C-alpha positions in Angstrom: -189.3 -6.2 143.4 -186.4 -5.6 141.1 -186.0 -1.8 141.0 -182.5 -0.6 140.2 -181.6 2.9 141.3 -184.8 3.2 143.3 -183.2 5.7 145.7 -182.4 8.0 142.7 -186.0 8.1 141.4 -187.7 11.5 141.5 -191.2 12.7 140.6 -191.4 13.2 136.9 -189.0 10.3 136.1 -190.3 8.0 133.4 -190.3 4.3 134.2 -191.9 1.0 133.2 -193.3 -1.6 135.5 -194.3 -5.3 134.9 -194.9 -8.5 136.8 -196.7 -7.0 139.8 -200.1 -8.8 139.1 -201.8 -5.5 138.5 -203.3 -5.4 135.0 -202.2 -1.8 134.4 -198.5 -2.6 134.8 -197.7 -4.1 131.4 -194.4 -2.5 130.8 -195.9 0.7 129.3 -194.6 4.2 129.9 -195.4 5.5 133.3 -194.4 8.7 135.2 -193.3 8.7 138.8 -195.8 10.7 140.8 -194.4 10.3 144.3 -191.6 8.4 146.1 -192.2 7.1 149.6 -189.1 6.7 151.8 -188.8 4.1 154.6 -189.6 5.3 158.1 -187.2 2.7 159.6 -184.2 2.7 157.2 -183.0 6.2 156.2 -182.5 6.7 152.4 -184.4 3.6 151.5 -187.4 3.7 149.1 -190.3 1.5 150.2 -192.9 2.4 147.5 -193.3 4.5 144.4 -196.6 6.0 143.0 -196.7 6.0 139.2 -199.3 7.5 136.8 -200.0 6.3 133.2 -201.7 9.5 132.1 -201.9 13.1 133.2 -205.4 12.5 134.6 -205.1 8.8 135.5 -205.1 7.6 139.1 -201.7 7.2 140.9 -200.9 3.5 141.4 -198.8 2.4 144.4 -195.9 0.1 143.6 -194.6 -1.6 146.7 -190.9 -2.4 146.2 -191.0 -5.3 148.6 -193.4 -7.2 146.4 -193.1 -9.2 143.2 -192.4 -7.4 139.9 -189.8 -5.4 138.0 -189.2 -1.6 137.5 -186.6 0.0 135.3 -186.3 3.5 133.7 -188.2 3.7 130.5 -185.1 4.1 128.4 -183.4 1.1 129.9 -183.9 -2.5 128.7 -185.4 -5.1 130.9 -182.7 -7.1 132.8 -181.9 -10.4 131.1 -183.2 -13.5 133.0 -180.7 -15.6 134.8 -179.6 -18.6 132.5 -181.0 -21.9 133.5 -178.4 -24.5 134.6 -177.5 -26.9 131.8 -178.1 -30.5 132.5 -176.4 -32.8 130.0 -178.7 -35.4 128.5 -178.1 -38.9 129.6 -178.7 -41.8 127.2 -179.4 -45.1 128.8 -178.9 -48.1 126.5 -181.1 -51.1 127.1 -179.2 -54.2 127.9 -179.9 -57.3 125.8 -178.6 -59.5 123.0 -178.2 -57.9 119.5 -181.1 -58.4 117.1 -180.6 -60.9 114.4 -181.1 -60.2 110.7 -184.4 -62.1 110.6 -185.8 -60.0 113.4 -184.8 -56.7 111.8 -186.4 -57.8 108.5 -189.6 -58.7 110.4 -189.8 -55.3 112.1 -189.2 -53.4 108.9 -192.0 -55.4 107.1 -194.4 -54.5 109.9 -193.6 -50.8 109.7 -194.2 -50.8 105.9 -197.5 -52.6 106.3 -198.7 -50.1 108.9 -197.8 -47.2 106.6 -199.6 -48.7 103.7 -202.7 -49.3 105.8 -202.8 -45.6 106.9 -202.5 -44.4 103.2 -205.3 -46.7 101.9 -207.7 -46.2 104.8 -210.7 -43.9 103.8 -210.8 -40.6 105.6 -214.1 -39.0 106.5 -214.2 -35.2 106.4 -216.0 -33.3 109.2 -219.6 -32.4 108.4 -220.0 -29.0 106.7 -222.0 -26.4 108.7 -225.6 -26.0 107.9 -226.5 -23.1 105.5 -226.5 -19.8 107.4 -224.6 -21.2 110.4 -221.1 -19.9 111.0 -218.4 -22.4 112.0 -217.5 -22.3 115.7 -214.3 -22.9 117.6 -213.1 -23.3 121.2 -211.4 -20.1 122.5 -209.6 -20.1 125.9 -210.5 -17.2 128.1 -207.4 -15.9 129.9 -207.7 -13.7 133.0 -205.7 -10.6 133.4 -203.4 -12.2 136.0 -202.4 -14.9 133.6 -204.7 -17.7 134.9 -206.6 -19.6 132.3 -210.3 -19.6 132.9 -213.2 -21.6 131.4 -213.3 -22.4 127.7 -216.1 -20.9 125.8 -217.4 -21.6 122.3 -218.1 -18.7 120.0 -217.8 -17.7 116.3 -214.5 -16.3 115.2 -214.4 -12.7 114.2 -214.8 -12.1 110.4 -211.7 -10.8 108.6 -211.3 -7.1 108.5 -212.1 -5.5 105.2 -211.8 -1.8 106.0 -208.6 0.1 105.6 -206.5 0.5 108.8 -207.1 3.5 110.9 -204.2 6.0 110.7 -202.3 6.4 113.9 -202.8 9.7 115.8 -200.0 12.2 115.4 -197.4 12.5 118.1 -198.1 15.1 120.8 -196.0 18.3 120.2 -193.1 18.9 122.5 -193.6 21.6 125.2 -192.9 25.1 123.9 -191.1 26.5 127.0 -188.0 25.6 129.0 -187.0 26.4 132.6 -183.8 28.5 132.3 -183.4 29.9 135.9 -185.1 30.6 139.2 -186.1 33.8 140.9 -187.0 34.5 144.5 -190.0 32.6 145.8 -188.9 30.2 144.4 -190.5 31.0 141.0 -189.3 29.3 137.8 -188.0 31.5 135.0 -189.4 30.1 131.7 -188.2 30.9 128.2 -191.0 30.8 125.6 -190.6 31.2 121.8 -190.3 34.8 120.6 -190.3 36.1 124.1 -187.7 37.1 126.8 -187.3 34.6 129.7 -189.6 35.7 132.6 -190.7 34.4 136.0 -193.9 32.3 135.9 -195.6 32.2 139.4 -197.7 29.0 139.7 -201.4 29.7 139.5 -204.2 28.0 141.5 -202.1 27.0 144.5 -200.3 28.5 147.5 -197.8 27.0 149.9 -199.3 24.9 152.7 -198.7 26.2 156.3 -195.2 25.4 157.4 -194.3 23.8 154.1 -192.0 26.4 152.5 -188.9 24.3 152.5 -190.7 21.2 151.4 -192.6 23.2 148.7 -189.4 24.7 147.3 -187.6 21.3 147.3 -190.5 19.6 145.6 -191.0 22.3 143.0 -187.3 22.4 142.0 -187.3 18.6 141.7 -190.3 18.7 139.4 -188.8 21.6 137.3 -185.0 21.3 137.2 -183.2 23.8 135.1 -183.5 22.8 131.5 -186.8 21.0 131.9 -189.2 21.4 129.0 -192.6 22.7 130.1 -195.9 23.9 128.7 -197.4 27.1 130.3 -201.2 27.6 130.1 -203.4 30.3 131.5 -201.8 32.6 134.1 -199.4 30.0 135.4 -200.4 26.3 135.0 -197.3 24.2 134.1 -197.0 20.7 132.7 -193.7 18.9 132.1 -192.6 17.1 129.0 -193.4 13.8 130.8 -197.0 14.9 131.3 -196.8 15.8 135.0 -199.3 18.5 136.1 -196.9 20.5 138.3 -199.5 22.5 140.1 -201.7 19.5 140.9 -198.7 17.4 141.9 -197.7 19.9 144.6 -201.2 19.8 146.0 -201.2 16.0 145.8 -198.0 15.8 147.8 -199.4 18.0 150.5 -197.0 20.9 150.2 -199.5 23.3 148.6 -203.2 24.2 148.9 -205.6 25.0 146.1 -206.7 28.6 145.6 -209.8 29.0 143.4 -209.4 31.3 140.4 -211.2 34.7 140.1 -214.7 34.7 138.6 -213.4 36.4 135.4 -210.7 33.7 134.9 -209.9 32.6 131.3 -210.9 29.2 129.9 -207.3 28.1 130.2 -207.2 29.0 133.9 -210.5 27.2 134.5 -209.1 24.1 132.7 -205.9 24.2 134.9 -207.9 24.7 138.0 -209.9 21.6 137.2 -206.8 19.5 137.5 -205.7 21.2 140.7 -209.0 20.8 142.4 -209.2 17.1 141.4 -205.9 16.6 143.1 -206.9 18.2 146.4 -207.0 16.1 149.5 -209.6 16.5 152.3 -206.8 16.6 154.9 -203.4 17.3 153.2 -200.3 16.4 155.2 -198.7 19.3 157.0 -194.9 19.9 157.1 -194.6 21.3 160.6 
């Protein structure tokens, strides 16, 4: 797979993937959910998990298979130019045509054209009253293979006005401006002083303090725009649920909220609990 700068990818980076054969990878915007390093070659990335929506499933992209991956802001690499083969004209050997032969050929061409113009053309029969015209439509599979050809009526022209597009999602309101002991991100929100925001609904997994700290600071580098809901559920500008991602990576464990939790806390806990694994990986 063509994946430039794969060793520099981090969870939360925005990429686009195509050509893998999976119908979801159509070049649309995807967020890196996890990066898997090679167990045999240090510093080499073997696979990347990407997610097309905050609640969508993480899709594994093996970098040793077919396909292309680039950062979302980068253009697709240009295809290699095909080698140019000059056209070769082979002249047929033989004696030159006489004037009499040329005149005979031209008269035959004129006669054939006149026959085509004067020949009566029959129009195809009109469809019976109440019967819509039909046409052959090729059914193409998601992988690009052409399947069987079916016959069906074409869709009638649209008469309703186009549906207005949905407004763009607002940018996150907060921003990570520093870190306090823990580590705990310090978030600046509008009309408020920057303050530490401990992550809610999770706790460090046993023996995972260093891995938890490294993963958290990769997801929330200084300057990252974030939304804060409830008592400490964070989501990045790229749509990554930070609390759920730490659980999904096995460096944190879910902690159920109190019975008197707010609606925002219960909504955030739903994402964390959906990311929980039956047997999360330990860091010891």
